Structures are given as C-alpha cells and as structure tokens.
MIKE-375198 format. One record per residue (C-alpha): y, x negated, z negated. Coordinates in steps of 0.05 Angstrom, whole numbers, plus 32768, in hexadecimal, padded with zeros to 4 digits. Each point is the difference from the previous one (the first is absolute). Layout:
    c2    c1    c3
     Y     X     Z
...
***
This chain:
    c2    c1    c3
  7E49  8C43  840B
  7FF0  7FC1  7FD7
  7FC7  8020  7FDA
  7FD8  8016  803E
  800A  7FBB  801F
  7FE4  7FDF  7FC1
  7FC5  8030  8000
  7FF1  7FEF  8049
  8001  7FB6  7FF0
  7FD2  8009  7FC4
  7FD0  802B  8029
  7FFE  7FCB  8037
  7FF1  7FCA  7FCD
  7FC6  8028  7FE3
  7FE3  800B  8046
  8005  7FB6  8010
  7FDC  7FEF  7FBE
  7FC9  8032  800F
  7FF5  7FE5  8046
  7FFC  7FB9  7FE4
  7FCE  8015  7FCB
  7FD3  8022  8033
  8001  7FC5  802F
  7FF2  7FCF  7FC9
  7FCD  8024  7FD5
  7FE2  8035  802D
  7FD3  7FD1  8029
  7FE9  7FDD  7FC0
  7FEA  8043  7FE2
  7FDC  8012  8040
  7FDB  7FBE  8002
  7FEC  8009  7FB8
  7FE4  8045  800C
  7FDC  7FF0  8041
  7FEA  7FB8  7FF2
  7FEF  8000  7FB6
  7FB8  7FEA  800C
  8012  7FC5  802C
  8046  7FE8  7FF1
  8018  800D  7FB8
  804B  7FF9  7FF5
  7FF8  7FD1  7FC6
  7FCB  7FCD  7FEE
  7FEF  7FCC  7FCC
  8032  7FEC  7FCB
  803A  7FF8  8031
  8011  8049  8010
  8009  7FEE  8049
  7FDE  8010  8041
  7FBD  7FDB  8007
  800E  7FB7  8011
  7FF8  7FEF  8049
  7FC2  7FD9  8012
  7FDF  7FEC  8041
  7FEB  803D  802A
  7FB9  8002  801C
  7FE5  803E  8023
  802C  802D  7FD5
  7FF0  7FDC  7FBF
  8031  7FDC  7FD4
  7FE3  7FBC  7FF0
  8012  7FD8  7FC2
  7FE7  7FB9  8006
  7FF4  7FCD  7FC9
  8001  8036  7FCB
  7FFE  7FE8  7FB7
  7FD9  802A  7FCD
  8029  8018  7FC4
  7FDD  8005  7FBD
  7FFF  8048  7FE8
  7FD5  8027  7FCF
  7FF0  8034  8036
  7FE3  7FCD  8031
  7FB7  800B  800F
  7FCB  7FF6  8035
  8021  802B  8036
  8049  8007  7FE9
  8032  7FC9  7FF1
  804A  7FEF  7FFC
  8021  7FCF  8030
  8045  7FE2  8006
  8023  8016  803F
  802E  7FD5  802C
  803E  801E  7FE0
  7FE8  7FEE  7FBB
  7FEA  8047  7FED
  7FBA  8011  7FE9
  7FD2  8036  801C
  7FBA  8017  7FF0
  7FCE  8006  8039
  7FBB  801F  8005
  7FC9  7FF0  8033
  7FEB  8031  8035
  7FB5  8012  8005
  7FE7  7FE7  7FBC
  8001  800F  7FB6
  7FEA  7FCE  7FCB
  7FE6  801D  7FBD
  802D  800A  7FC5
  7FFF  7FC3  7FD3
  8009  8027  7FBE
  8000  8046  7FE3
  8047  801C  7FFB
  801F  803B  7FDD
  8042  8017  801F
  803E  801D  7FDF
  7FEF  8047  8018
  7FBD  7FFD  7FDC
  7FD5  7FF5  803E
  7FD3  7FC3  800A
  7FE2  7FD9  8039
  7FBA  8011  7FE7
  7FEF  802D  803B
  8016  7FCC  8032
  7FD6  7FCB  7FDD
  7FC4  802F  8003
  800A  800B  804B
  8005  7FB5  800C
  7FC1  7FF4  7FD8
  7FDB  8035  8028
  8015  7FE0  8041
  7FDF  7FBF  7FEC
  7FBC  8021  7FF7
  800C  8022  7FBE
  8010  7FC3  7FD5
  801B  800C  7FBA
  804B  8009  7FF4
  8000  7FBF  7FD9
  7FE0  7FDB  803B
  8033  8020  802F
  803C  7FE8  7FD7
  7FE1  7FBA  7FFB
  7FFB  8001  804C
  8049  8016  8003
  8014  7FC6  7FD3
  7FD9  7FD0  802D
  8020  801C  803F
  8045  7FFC  7FE1
  7FF6  7FB8  7FEC
  7FE7  7FEE  8046
  803A  8021  8025
  8037  7FE5  7FD4
  7FE3  7FBA  7FFF
  7FFB  8002  804C
  8048  8018  8008
  801A  7FCE  7FCE
  7FDE  7FC6  8023
  802E  8002  803C
  8033  802E  8022
  7FE4  8039  8029
  8017  8032  8035
  8011  804A  7FF4
  8000  8032  803A
  801F  8043  7FED
  8020  803E  801C
  801A  8011  7FBB
  7FD2  803C  7FFD
  8002  801C  7FBA
  7FC3  8003  7FD2
  800E  8047  7FE8
  803A  7FFC  7FCF
  7FE9  7FC1  7FDD
  8038  7FD3  801B
  7FCD  7FD6  8026
  7FF9  7FF5  804A
  7FC0  7FFA  8029
  7FF5  7FBE  8023
  7FD0  7FD1  8023
  7FFC  7FBA  7FE3
  7FEC  7FC0  8025
  7FE5  7FC8  7FD4
  7FE5  7FBA  800A
  7FBB  7FF8  7FE1
  7FCA  7FCC  800D
  8029  7FE3  8039
  8007  8043  8024
  8037  8034  8007
  7FE3  8045  7FEE
  8014  8046  7FEC
  7FFC  8007  7FB4
  7FDD  8044  8002
  7FC7  7FE1  8029
  7FF7  7FC8  7FCD
  7FFE  8031  7FC5
  7FCB  802C  8021
  7FD8  7FC3  8015
  7FFD  7FE8  7FB8
  7FEE  8045  7FE5
  8041  8009  7FDB
  801A  803F  8022
  7FEC  8045  8018
  8016  8018  8045
  8027  803F  7FF0
  804C  7FF7  8003
  802E  8014  8039
  7FEF  7FDC  8042
  8030  7FE6  8034
  7FFE  7FDC  8042
  8008  7FB5  7FF8
  803C  7FD6  8016
  7FD4  7FDB  8032
  7FF3  8041  8025
  7FBB  800F  7FE3
  7FF5  804A  7FF5
  7FF6  801B  7FBA
  7FBB  801E  800F
  7FE9  7FBE  801F
  8017  7FDB  7FC2
  7FDD  8032  7FD2
  7FC0  7FF4  8027
  8007  7FB6  7FF4
  800B  800C  7FB5
  7FC1  802B  7FFE
  7FD8  7FC6  801F
  801D  7FD0  7FCD
  7FEF  8030  7FC8
  7FB8  8007  8019
  7FF9  7FB4  8000
  801D  7FFD  7FBA
  7FCC  8031  7FE8
  7FC9  7FD7  801E
  801B  7FC1  7FDF
  8009  8026  7FBE
  8046  7FE6  7FF3
  8039  801D  7FD8
  7FF3  8048  7FEE
  7FBF  8001  8027
  7FDA  7FD0  7FD0
***
C-alpha cells in the first residue's frame, strides 16, 4: 500500500502547485491581454510596473521630470527619468513635428514618404525645408525641456509597438504654464494629426483640437515656423 499512498501525496502536491500558479500568474496574464494599451506590464529600463505617480482624473502624473539625452529625442518624442530611476520614452498627443533628417532603416525602408507628407502639410514646402523645420522644432522642444523640470500626464497608452507611451506635457514658458502641444502649434512647429485625447484638466479632446486649429490659423497669419 506504500506506493499508492506516495502517488496520492505526489498528485496532491502537483495540484497545489497548479492552483498556486493560476492564482499568482493568471490575473497578470489577463491584465496583459485586456489592458495592453493602457497598462503595460513592464516599462522603462526597470522591468517593473509603471512607477506610481500622483493620480489626476485617471491620469498618472510625474512631476519635476528631468529630460534624458537620447539620440531618438525629437520635437514630439523624448526620454525622461522616472521616479524609480528607470527611463521611458513618451510622445505627445495631438501633434507631429517634422522629421529632422532623412533615415534609411535596417529593413531597407526610409522615412522619405513621411517627410513628403509633412512637407505637403506645410503648404508644399520642399523636403529639405521640412527637415530644417524638424531640426528647429527638435532644438526648441529639447531646449525648453532641459531648461527646467516639467510635468508628464500619461495613461501609458502605447504608441503602436514602438515602446513609447502617449502623454500630455505641461511646461513653463514665458512665465506661464502651458501644454507643450499648444506651444508647438502656435510657433508653427507641428502639424495637428496624431492621436487625440481628453486633457487631465477635464477639457474634451475635440474642444482642444478646435483650440489648436485656432492657434494654427494664427501661426499661418503671422507666417512663423513652417508657415513662413
């Protein structure tokens, strides 16, 4: 009878292990499958859950964010250091600044078509003029973010499979606190085309887009940025 008793004990042990595994890992898998667009299971260089920040109207807020130098930083995307010491790359809602240079990727494709689309948006300027505008926008954004810490508002919504997350950014400029996307459109540095989202202050996405259109119209009249 010793052998059957041993088998029962082994079977019981296996069942216990299986129950433990389901309880521990099952919910995590479900969260990953259902919440991939808003709450990734890993982030930055830490491999942990996104660091906890202040919560405001469903947004995670990272205050006093420092910019991290990175070769992929540009006018609408940039790396920041998170409270836990990790680094994540964020991209602005609503706006897209022009490419700052022509690139050929490892798969043989280029960003030439994207540059042409951006040039067309700004009244059909040349591709060279568009990349110069992108360089100017990149310099403006990074200089502004380096000048002093800023605020990131995010829901950790993925930008396709790029490893970046959409965000709103609050900056201090000319003695005022403003949304960075507004400033870029006002200066003629960005086109209004990227994914929209309601703002953390409760403003609706469509209302904010209307504001951006007004700022763009004024930029055209002043002939600034890409509207020269």
